[in-house]
MIKESE-594089 format. One record per residue (C-alpha): residue in one letter; residue number from 1; chain; x, z, y. Coordinates in nm, 3 decimals. Each point is the difference from the previous one (the first is absolute). Layout:
BEGIN
<torti aa="a" i="NUM" ch="A" px="X" pz="Z" py="Y"/>
...
END
This chain:
BEGIN
<torti aa="m" i="1" ch="A" px="0.000" pz="0.000" py="0.000"/>
<torti aa="n" i="2" ch="A" px="0.136" pz="-0.103" py="0.341"/>
<torti aa="i" i="3" ch="A" px="-0.073" pz="0.284" py="0.244"/>
<torti aa="p" i="4" ch="A" px="0.074" pz="-0.076" py="0.369"/>
<torti aa="k" i="5" ch="A" px="0.216" pz="0.267" py="0.164"/>
<torti aa="s" i="6" ch="A" px="-0.243" pz="0.004" py="0.292"/>
<torti aa="h" i="7" ch="A" px="-0.270" pz="0.147" py="-0.226"/>
<torti aa="p" i="8" ch="A" px="-0.075" pz="0.361" py="0.107"/>
<torti aa="r" i="9" ch="A" px="0.010" pz="0.111" py="-0.364"/>
<torti aa="y" i="10" ch="A" px="0.312" pz="-0.199" py="-0.088"/>
<torti aa="e" i="11" ch="A" px="0.207" pz="0.282" py="-0.155"/>
<torti aa="s" i="12" ch="A" px="-0.294" pz="0.140" py="-0.195"/>
<torti aa="l" i="13" ch="A" px="-0.105" pz="-0.340" py="-0.134"/>
<torti aa="k" i="14" ch="A" px="0.358" pz="-0.091" py="-0.091"/>
<torti aa="t" i="15" ch="A" px="0.038" pz="0.324" py="-0.196"/>
<torti aa="r" i="16" ch="A" px="-0.336" pz="-0.051" py="-0.172"/>
<torti aa="e" i="17" ch="A" px="0.110" pz="-0.350" py="-0.100"/>
<torti aa="l" i="18" ch="A" px="0.304" pz="0.147" py="-0.176"/>
<torti aa="v" i="19" ch="A" px="-0.229" pz="0.205" py="-0.225"/>
<torti aa="v" i="20" ch="A" px="-0.217" pz="-0.307" py="-0.067"/>
<torti aa="s" i="21" ch="A" px="0.315" pz="-0.194" py="-0.093"/>
<torti aa="g" i="22" ch="A" px="0.090" pz="0.281" py="-0.240"/>
<torti aa="i" i="23" ch="A" px="-0.337" pz="-0.039" py="-0.172"/>
<torti aa="k" i="24" ch="A" px="0.047" pz="-0.376" py="-0.030"/>
<torti aa="r" i="25" ch="A" px="0.352" pz="0.055" py="-0.139"/>
<torti aa="g" i="26" ch="A" px="-0.129" pz="0.252" py="-0.254"/>
<torti aa="t" i="27" ch="A" px="0.200" pz="0.298" py="0.125"/>
<torti aa="t" i="28" ch="A" px="-0.283" pz="0.176" py="0.188"/>
<torti aa="s" i="29" ch="A" px="-0.339" pz="0.098" py="-0.141"/>
<torti aa="l" i="30" ch="A" px="-0.331" pz="-0.067" py="0.175"/>
<torti aa="h" i="31" ch="A" px="-0.036" pz="0.378" py="0.029"/>
<torti aa="g" i="32" ch="A" px="0.315" pz="-0.007" py="0.213"/>
<torti aa="l" i="33" ch="A" px="-0.176" pz="-0.210" py="0.263"/>
<torti aa="t" i="34" ch="A" px="-0.272" pz="0.264" py="0.025"/>
<torti aa="a" i="35" ch="A" px="0.263" pz="0.272" py="0.041"/>
<torti aa="h" i="36" ch="A" px="0.173" pz="-0.204" py="0.270"/>
<torti aa="g" i="37" ch="A" px="-0.326" pz="-0.039" py="0.191"/>
<torti aa="r" i="38" ch="A" px="-0.053" pz="0.376" py="-0.006"/>
<torti aa="g" i="39" ch="A" px="0.348" pz="0.046" py="0.143"/>
<torti aa="e" i="40" ch="A" px="-0.068" pz="-0.253" py="0.275"/>
<torti aa="a" i="41" ch="A" px="-0.293" pz="0.211" py="0.119"/>
<torti aa="f" i="42" ch="A" px="0.226" pz="0.302" py="0.044"/>
<torti aa="d" i="43" ch="A" px="0.261" pz="-0.216" py="0.171"/>
<torti aa="y" i="44" ch="A" px="-0.258" pz="-0.087" py="0.268"/>
<torti aa="l" i="45" ch="A" px="-0.062" pz="0.372" py="0.052"/>
<torti aa="l" i="46" ch="A" px="0.374" pz="0.066" py="0.031"/>
<torti aa="g" i="47" ch="A" px="0.034" pz="-0.265" py="0.270"/>
<torti aa="e" i="48" ch="A" px="0.178" pz="-0.252" py="-0.227"/>
<torti aa="k" i="49" ch="A" px="0.337" pz="0.143" py="0.098"/>
<torti aa="t" i="50" ch="A" px="0.264" pz="0.233" py="-0.141"/>
<torti aa="n" i="51" ch="A" px="-0.078" pz="0.335" py="0.161"/>
<torti aa="d" i="52" ch="A" px="0.258" pz="0.269" py="0.077"/>
<torti aa="f" i="53" ch="A" px="-0.119" pz="0.215" py="-0.291"/>
<torti aa="a" i="54" ch="A" px="0.064" pz="-0.290" py="-0.240"/>
<torti aa="k" i="55" ch="A" px="0.351" pz="-0.038" py="0.142"/>
<torti aa="k" i="56" ch="A" px="0.068" pz="0.367" py="-0.079"/>
<torti aa="s" i="57" ch="A" px="-0.118" pz="-0.058" py="-0.358"/>
<torti aa="i" i="58" ch="A" px="0.225" pz="-0.306" py="-0.027"/>
<torti aa="e" i="59" ch="A" px="0.299" pz="0.210" py="0.109"/>
<torti aa="a" i="60" ch="A" px="-0.078" pz="0.269" py="-0.258"/>
<torti aa="a" i="61" ch="A" px="-0.057" pz="-0.263" py="-0.270"/>
<torti aa="a" i="62" ch="A" px="0.338" pz="-0.161" py="0.071"/>
<torti aa="a" i="63" ch="A" px="0.170" pz="0.340" py="-0.022"/>
<torti aa="v" i="64" ch="A" px="-0.170" pz="0.090" py="-0.331"/>
<torti aa="l" i="65" ch="A" px="0.079" pz="-0.339" py="-0.154"/>
<torti aa="l" i="66" ch="A" px="0.366" pz="0.019" py="0.101"/>
<torti aa="n" i="67" ch="A" px="0.021" pz="0.357" py="-0.129"/>
<torti aa="a" i="68" ch="A" px="-0.153" pz="-0.091" py="-0.338"/>
<torti aa="k" i="69" ch="A" px="0.206" pz="-0.011" py="-0.320"/>
<torti aa="h" i="70" ch="A" px="-0.220" pz="-0.258" py="-0.169"/>
<torti aa="p" i="71" ch="A" px="-0.248" pz="-0.167" py="0.238"/>
<torti aa="v" i="72" ch="A" px="-0.243" pz="-0.256" py="-0.140"/>
<torti aa="i" i="73" ch="A" px="-0.220" pz="-0.247" py="0.188"/>
<torti aa="s" i="74" ch="A" px="-0.336" pz="-0.060" py="-0.168"/>
<torti aa="v" i="75" ch="A" px="-0.151" pz="-0.346" py="0.055"/>
<torti aa="n" i="76" ch="A" px="-0.365" pz="-0.101" py="-0.043"/>
<torti aa="g" i="77" ch="A" px="-0.172" pz="-0.332" py="0.065"/>
<torti aa="n" i="78" ch="A" px="-0.068" pz="0.059" py="0.369"/>
<torti aa="t" i="79" ch="A" px="0.351" pz="0.116" py="0.089"/>
<torti aa="a" i="80" ch="A" px="0.149" pz="-0.295" py="-0.189"/>
<torti aa="a" i="81" ch="A" px="-0.220" pz="-0.234" py="0.205"/>
<torti aa="l" i="82" ch="A" px="0.054" pz="0.164" py="0.339"/>
<torti aa="v" i="83" ch="A" px="0.364" pz="0.112" py="0.012"/>
<torti aa="p" i="84" ch="A" px="0.201" pz="-0.132" py="-0.298"/>
<torti aa="k" i="85" ch="A" px="0.320" pz="-0.069" py="0.195"/>
<torti aa="e" i="86" ch="A" px="-0.014" pz="0.337" py="0.177"/>
<torti aa="l" i="87" ch="A" px="-0.043" pz="0.183" py="-0.331"/>
<torti aa="i" i="88" ch="A" px="0.309" pz="-0.177" py="-0.134"/>
<torti aa="i" i="89" ch="A" px="0.208" pz="0.076" py="0.311"/>
<torti aa="l" i="90" ch="A" px="-0.097" pz="0.368" py="-0.024"/>
<torti aa="s" i="91" ch="A" px="0.082" pz="0.014" py="-0.371"/>
<torti aa="n" i="92" ch="A" px="0.345" pz="-0.150" py="0.066"/>
<torti aa="l" i="93" ch="A" px="0.071" pz="0.244" py="0.283"/>
<torti aa="l" i="94" ch="A" px="-0.095" pz="0.300" py="-0.213"/>
<torti aa="n" i="95" ch="A" px="0.123" pz="-0.134" py="-0.335"/>
<torti aa="a" i="96" ch="A" px="-0.357" pz="0.077" py="-0.111"/>
<torti aa="s" i="97" ch="A" px="-0.181" pz="-0.166" py="-0.290"/>
<torti aa="l" i="98" ch="A" px="-0.305" pz="-0.216" py="0.061"/>
<torti aa="e" i="99" ch="A" px="-0.268" pz="0.079" py="-0.259"/>
<torti aa="v" i="100" ch="A" px="-0.329" pz="-0.186" py="-0.041"/>
<torti aa="n" i="101" ch="A" px="-0.302" pz="0.229" py="-0.038"/>
<torti aa="i" i="102" ch="A" px="-0.363" pz="-0.116" py="0.024"/>
<torti aa="f" i="103" ch="A" px="-0.336" pz="0.168" py="-0.049"/>
<torti aa="h" i="104" ch="A" px="-0.191" pz="-0.283" py="-0.172"/>
<torti aa="p" i="105" ch="A" px="0.172" pz="-0.066" py="-0.337"/>
<torti aa="s" i="106" ch="A" px="0.159" pz="-0.345" py="-0.023"/>
<torti aa="k" i="107" ch="A" px="0.338" pz="-0.068" py="-0.160"/>
<torti aa="k" i="108" ch="A" px="-0.029" pz="-0.358" py="0.129"/>
<torti aa="r" i="109" ch="A" px="-0.039" pz="0.120" py="0.360"/>
<torti aa="e" i="110" ch="A" px="0.286" pz="0.250" py="-0.038"/>
<torti aa="i" i="111" ch="A" px="0.230" pz="-0.284" py="-0.106"/>
<torti aa="k" i="112" ch="A" px="-0.123" pz="-0.219" py="0.288"/>
<torti aa="i" i="113" ch="A" px="0.076" pz="0.279" py="0.250"/>
<torti aa="k" i="114" ch="A" px="0.347" pz="0.039" py="-0.152"/>
<torti aa="n" i="115" ch="A" px="0.066" pz="-0.374" py="0.022"/>
<torti aa="h" i="116" ch="A" px="-0.129" pz="-0.010" py="0.358"/>
<torti aa="l" i="117" ch="A" px="0.244" pz="0.275" py="0.100"/>
<torti aa="i" i="118" ch="A" px="0.289" pz="-0.176" py="-0.176"/>
<torti aa="k" i="119" ch="A" px="-0.094" pz="-0.323" py="0.177"/>
<torti aa="n" i="120" ch="A" px="0.027" pz="0.192" py="0.329"/>
<torti aa="g" i="121" ch="A" px="0.349" pz="0.125" py="-0.084"/>
<torti aa="a" i="122" ch="A" px="-0.035" pz="0.304" py="-0.227"/>
<torti aa="k" i="123" ch="A" px="0.270" pz="0.023" py="-0.265"/>
<torti aa="n" i="124" ch="A" px="-0.170" pz="0.245" py="-0.234"/>
<torti aa="v" i="125" ch="A" px="-0.365" pz="0.104" py="-0.024"/>
<torti aa="l" i="126" ch="A" px="-0.123" pz="0.259" py="-0.249"/>
<torti aa="l" i="127" ch="A" px="-0.331" pz="-0.024" py="-0.185"/>
<torti aa="p" i="128" ch="A" px="-0.201" pz="0.291" py="-0.144"/>
<torti aa="d" i="129" ch="A" px="0.054" pz="0.081" py="-0.367"/>
<torti aa="k" i="130" ch="A" px="-0.297" pz="0.133" py="-0.199"/>
<torti aa="k" i="131" ch="A" px="0.234" pz="0.225" py="-0.197"/>
<torti aa="y" i="132" ch="A" px="0.055" pz="0.206" py="0.317"/>
<torti aa="k" i="133" ch="A" px="-0.255" pz="0.163" py="0.226"/>
<torti aa="i" i="134" ch="A" px="-0.029" pz="0.268" py="0.265"/>
<torti aa="k" i="135" ch="A" px="-0.219" pz="0.305" py="-0.054"/>
<torti aa="f" i="136" ch="A" px="-0.328" pz="0.084" py="0.177"/>
<torti aa="l" i="137" ch="A" px="-0.121" pz="-0.362" py="0.016"/>
<torti aa="e" i="138" ch="A" px="-0.239" pz="-0.206" py="-0.213"/>
<torti aa="s" i="139" ch="A" px="-0.004" pz="-0.343" py="0.168"/>
<torti aa="n" i="140" ch="A" px="0.231" pz="-0.293" py="-0.071"/>
<torti aa="r" i="141" ch="A" px="0.231" pz="0.130" py="0.273"/>
<torti aa="k" i="142" ch="A" px="0.122" pz="0.277" py="-0.231"/>
<torti aa="y" i="143" ch="A" px="0.231" pz="-0.244" py="-0.179"/>
<torti aa="v" i="144" ch="A" px="0.351" pz="-0.009" py="0.146"/>
<torti aa="n" i="145" ch="A" px="0.348" pz="-0.130" py="-0.066"/>
<torti aa="p" i="146" ch="A" px="0.250" pz="0.250" py="-0.150"/>
<torti aa="d" i="147" ch="A" px="0.271" pz="-0.122" py="0.240"/>
<torti aa="g" i="148" ch="A" px="-0.231" pz="0.013" py="0.302"/>
<torti aa="i" i="149" ch="A" px="-0.287" pz="0.227" py="0.090"/>
<torti aa="l" i="150" ch="A" px="0.041" pz="0.214" py="-0.312"/>
<torti aa="k" i="151" ch="A" px="0.331" pz="0.138" py="0.126"/>
<torti aa="a" i="152" ch="A" px="-0.059" pz="-0.035" py="0.376"/>
<torti aa="d" i="153" ch="A" px="0.020" pz="0.295" py="0.237"/>
<torti aa="v" i="154" ch="A" px="-0.153" pz="-0.196" py="0.291"/>
<torti aa="v" i="155" ch="A" px="-0.260" pz="-0.275" py="-0.044"/>
<torti aa="f" i="156" ch="A" px="-0.099" pz="-0.230" py="0.285"/>
<torti aa="v" i="157" ch="A" px="-0.357" pz="-0.109" py="-0.070"/>
<torti aa="p" i="158" ch="A" px="-0.139" pz="-0.206" py="0.291"/>
<torti aa="l" i="159" ch="A" px="-0.371" pz="-0.091" py="-0.019"/>
<torti aa="e" i="160" ch="A" px="-0.047" pz="0.244" py="-0.285"/>
<torti aa="d" i="161" ch="A" px="-0.290" pz="0.131" py="-0.209"/>
<torti aa="g" i="162" ch="A" px="-0.044" pz="0.370" py="0.069"/>
<torti aa="d" i="163" ch="A" px="-0.022" pz="0.107" py="-0.364"/>
<torti aa="r" i="164" ch="A" px="0.356" pz="-0.109" py="-0.072"/>
<torti aa="t" i="165" ch="A" px="0.136" pz="0.156" py="0.317"/>
<torti aa="e" i="166" ch="A" px="-0.159" pz="0.327" py="-0.106"/>
<torti aa="a" i="167" ch="A" px="0.139" pz="-0.035" py="-0.353"/>
<torti aa="l" i="168" ch="A" px="0.352" pz="-0.078" py="0.124"/>
<torti aa="i" i="169" ch="A" px="-0.006" pz="0.309" py="0.223"/>
<torti aa="k" i="170" ch="A" px="-0.112" pz="0.213" py="-0.296"/>
<torti aa="n" i="171" ch="A" px="0.289" pz="-0.146" py="-0.200"/>
<torti aa="g" i="172" ch="A" px="0.244" pz="0.125" py="0.263"/>
<torti aa="n" i="173" ch="A" px="0.068" pz="-0.326" py="0.185"/>
<torti aa="k" i="174" ch="A" px="0.015" pz="-0.041" py="0.375"/>
<torti aa="v" i="175" ch="A" px="-0.236" pz="-0.280" py="0.103"/>
<torti aa="i" i="176" ch="A" px="0.021" pz="-0.218" py="0.309"/>
<torti aa="t" i="177" ch="A" px="-0.291" pz="-0.226" py="0.081"/>
<torti aa="i" i="178" ch="A" px="-0.128" pz="-0.241" py="0.263"/>
<torti aa="d" i="179" ch="A" px="-0.376" pz="0.036" py="0.049"/>
<torti aa="l" i="180" ch="A" px="-0.216" pz="-0.091" py="0.299"/>
<torti aa="n" i="181" ch="A" px="-0.263" pz="0.256" py="-0.101"/>
<torti aa="p" i="182" ch="A" px="0.117" pz="0.356" py="0.081"/>
<torti aa="l" i="183" ch="A" px="-0.296" pz="0.139" py="-0.195"/>
<torti aa="s" i="184" ch="A" px="0.079" pz="-0.170" py="-0.330"/>
<torti aa="r" i="185" ch="A" px="0.111" pz="0.206" py="-0.297"/>
<torti aa="t" i="186" ch="A" px="0.329" pz="-0.190" py="0.005"/>
<torti aa="s" i="187" ch="A" px="0.064" pz="0.102" py="0.362"/>
<torti aa="q" i="188" ch="A" px="-0.106" pz="0.359" py="-0.062"/>
<torti aa="k" i="189" ch="A" px="0.205" pz="0.050" py="-0.317"/>
<torti aa="a" i="190" ch="A" px="0.320" pz="-0.187" py="0.089"/>
<torti aa="t" i="191" ch="A" px="0.317" pz="0.173" py="0.114"/>
<torti aa="i" i="192" ch="A" px="0.031" pz="-0.241" py="0.292"/>
<torti aa="t" i="193" ch="A" px="-0.280" pz="-0.227" py="0.122"/>
<torti aa="i" i="194" ch="A" px="0.074" pz="-0.288" py="0.236"/>
<torti aa="v" i="195" ch="A" px="-0.338" pz="-0.068" py="0.162"/>
<torti aa="d" i="196" ch="A" px="0.063" pz="-0.359" py="0.103"/>
<torti aa="n" i="197" ch="A" px="-0.039" pz="-0.360" py="-0.107"/>
<torti aa="i" i="198" ch="A" px="0.259" pz="-0.080" py="-0.266"/>
<torti aa="v" i="199" ch="A" px="0.102" pz="-0.327" py="0.171"/>
<torti aa="r" i="200" ch="A" px="0.099" pz="0.200" py="0.310"/>
<torti aa="a" i="201" ch="A" px="0.135" pz="0.309" py="-0.177"/>
<torti aa="m" i="202" ch="A" px="0.239" pz="-0.165" py="-0.248"/>
<torti aa="p" i="203" ch="A" px="0.233" pz="-0.164" py="0.256"/>
<torti aa="l" i="204" ch="A" px="0.016" pz="0.330" py="0.191"/>
<torti aa="l" i="205" ch="A" px="0.077" pz="0.193" py="-0.319"/>
<torti aa="i" i="206" ch="A" px="0.281" pz="-0.243" py="-0.084"/>
<torti aa="k" i="207" ch="A" px="0.140" pz="0.037" py="0.352"/>
<torti aa="k" i="208" ch="A" px="-0.012" pz="0.380" py="-0.023"/>
<torti aa="v" i="209" ch="A" px="0.169" pz="0.004" py="-0.343"/>
<torti aa="k" i="210" ch="A" px="0.283" pz="-0.212" py="0.143"/>
<torti aa="q" i="211" ch="A" px="0.034" pz="0.244" py="0.291"/>
<torti aa="f" i="212" ch="A" px="-0.010" pz="0.313" py="-0.219"/>
<torti aa="e" i="213" ch="A" px="0.256" pz="-0.138" py="-0.248"/>
<torti aa="k" i="214" ch="A" px="0.262" pz="0.138" py="0.239"/>
<torti aa="y" i="215" ch="A" px="-0.149" pz="0.351" py="-0.006"/>
<torti aa="n" i="216" ch="A" px="0.144" pz="0.275" py="-0.218"/>
<torti aa="h" i="217" ch="A" px="-0.197" pz="0.206" py="-0.252"/>
<torti aa="n" i="218" ch="A" px="-0.070" pz="0.286" py="0.242"/>
<torti aa="e" i="219" ch="A" px="-0.128" pz="-0.233" py="0.272"/>
<torti aa="l" i="220" ch="A" px="-0.240" pz="-0.161" py="-0.246"/>
<torti aa="k" i="221" ch="A" px="-0.117" pz="0.339" py="-0.127"/>
<torti aa="k" i="222" ch="A" px="-0.080" pz="0.112" py="0.356"/>
<torti aa="i" i="223" ch="A" px="-0.221" pz="-0.306" py="0.056"/>
<torti aa="i" i="224" ch="A" px="-0.182" pz="0.074" py="-0.324"/>
<torti aa="k" i="225" ch="A" px="-0.037" pz="0.372" py="0.078"/>
<torti aa="d" i="226" ch="A" px="-0.145" pz="-0.067" py="0.345"/>
<torti aa="y" i="227" ch="A" px="-0.269" pz="-0.232" py="-0.140"/>
<torti aa="n" i="228" ch="A" px="-0.357" pz="0.122" py="-0.068"/>
<torti aa="n" i="229" ch="A" px="-0.227" pz="-0.252" py="-0.172"/>
<torti aa="k" i="230" ch="A" px="-0.322" pz="0.198" py="0.052"/>
<torti aa="k" i="231" ch="A" px="0.071" pz="0.016" py="0.373"/>
<torti aa="i" i="232" ch="A" px="0.062" pz="-0.375" py="0.012"/>
<torti aa="l" i="233" ch="A" px="-0.330" pz="-0.070" py="-0.177"/>
<torti aa="k" i="234" ch="A" px="-0.188" pz="0.220" py="0.247"/>
<torti aa="i" i="235" ch="A" px="0.155" pz="-0.191" py="0.292"/>
<torti aa="a" i="236" ch="A" px="-0.097" pz="-0.331" py="-0.164"/>
<torti aa="l" i="237" ch="A" px="-0.361" pz="0.119" py="-0.034"/>
<torti aa="k" i="238" ch="A" px="-0.010" pz="0.112" py="0.364"/>
<torti aa="t" i="239" ch="A" px="0.128" pz="-0.342" py="0.103"/>
<torti aa="i" i="240" ch="A" px="-0.282" pz="-0.167" py="-0.193"/>
<torti aa="k" i="241" ch="A" px="-0.262" pz="0.228" py="0.155"/>
<torti aa="k" i="242" ch="A" px="0.120" pz="-0.078" py="0.352"/>
<torti aa="l" i="243" ch="A" px="-0.055" pz="-0.375" py="-0.036"/>
END
């Protein structure tokens, strides 16, 4: 679809088209389009910009990821459609594994997501193995890779289902998410919630990781210690109510 840059909804329509392309390619489910539409509604309420509270979350997320011993980036159909190159850049910066994990069971779609990431420059992409699963979860998302999420200490799960975020926390993982809805279970249960649009947040997160690479362990720990996710979510809700 050719969208003129003069269109008042140019950025939103361009992003929506990426999800549609993912569906056509077979990497994104139809349910993912519904989820994206729900996120768009919250983006309107947040002013379609990266607010200061989101920037604070991005800083804390960068510090936690750099401080992790075994960070893993979880990839679903929507994230693969929206920010594949950014996910790969982040994984290279952190030496973090990319692991495909989807809610609606489909080995065919898992492989298509993996191939799409490799096409965009990923060198290694892990797939879930049904011999391994995390506790406290019944859906298809319980299956994980033994070299990825199973042994991770920090899991980055943008555009996540809340049940798995909750399960990962119960399993002792730190969870970082990007979610436009501050009221979602994902947002409420995560260690760090970036309340922002993923297409805006990912480049900023990459930039902050590059900046914080120069920081020592104590400097990173101070950033993490000073961060309060519940406070950030309250500020995000107040911002929505003001509009």
